[in-house]
N, C-alpha and C positions, 0 to 999 in steps of 0.2 A: 181565844185560841190557846190550847195547852202547850207546854214546852215540848212535849213529845210530837204533837202535830206540827209545830214549827220546825222541829228537827227533821222530821220526815220530809217536809216540803223543801227545806234547804238541801237535803241530800238528793232528792229526786230532781230538783231543778238545776243542780250543778252539772254542766256538760261533761266534765272529766269523769265524774262518778257514773252518770247515766250511760256514757260510752262503754263503761266496763260492765255494769250490772243491769242496765235497763231499769226495770221496775222491781228487781229482786232485792227489796229492802223490807225487812220484817221486824215488827216489834216483838220483843221478848224471846220468842223461840223460833228457830228455823224449822220450816216444814220438812218432813222426811222426803228424801229423794229430790231435793232442790238441785237445780242446775247451778254450777259454780261459774264464775264468781258470784258472790252474794254478800249481803250485809245483814246483820241482826243488831238490834240495839235495845237497851233498857235503862230506865232510871233505877239506880241501886241505892241511893240515899237522898234524903232531903233534910237540911238543917235550917231551922228557922231562927231568926234573931229575936232574943227576948230582951225587952227593956224594962225599966222599973215601972213603966206605965202599962206593960203587957207585951204580948207577942206582936212583933212588927211584921210587915208583909215582905221584908227583904229575905230572900232565900238563897241558900247555896245548894245546888243540886249536882249530884255526881251521875254522869251518864257513861255507860260502857258501850262502845261500838266495836263489834267484832267483824273483821274483814276475812272472808272465807274464800279459798280457792283450792284447786287440786295441786297447784305448784307454789313453792315458797316465793318465787319471784312475783307471781301473780298476786298473792296475798300482800306482799310488801308494796307493790305498785298501787293496789287498792287502798291500803292504809295511808300511803303518801297522798293520794287524791282526797281522802276524807280529811286528813290533817290540813291540807291546803284549802279545802272548802270552808272549814268552820273554825279553825284555830284563830283566835283573836277577833272574831266578829262580834258585833253588837246587835245584830238582828238575825233570827233564825226563821226563815219563811216570813210571815208577817208578825211574828212574836218578838217584841222588843225585849232585849236583855241588857244587863249591865256589861257583861264580859263573858267570853268563852275561852278557856285555855286548856290545852292538853297537858296533863301532868304526868302521864306514864304510858308506856307501850310494853306489852308482854307478848312473847311468842308462845302460844298455847297449842301448837301443832300436834296432831296425833297421827301415828302411823300404825295401822292394824292389818297385818298381812299385806294384801295387795291394795288396800284402800288407804289413801292418804288424804287427810283433812288438814289443810294448812290454815291456821287461824292466827291472825295478828289482832290482839285486843288493845284498843285505845281507850284510855280513861280521860274524860273531860270534866272539869269543874265549871259550872255555869252559874253566874250570879244574876238574879232577876228578882223583880217584885211579883209576888204571886198572891 
């Protein structure tokens, strides 16, 4: 199982998240016209450990999870549910990991005319053997 598959499983199986978004959890890019609230996620970096004997399978992956809603309070509530579900865990779905920790949260909301896209972006560092 890949890290991304394990993450998707962990997010969809969490009752707090599924109560808010159902199955509206998308890898990389959100589809146009999606109903809010929704989640998008992507791996943005992978750092491998190099030893004198060669490259080790210990990996540090950075995952960005974007929590979308039409209201600021809705995006914040979804971000809190995501943080509660995966911050500090050692298993994502069936994917064993060493540790998952949230290291930052950004408000990337956009207001364009009468359209409001509220987005809270969470950055997680995940340590695992890959």
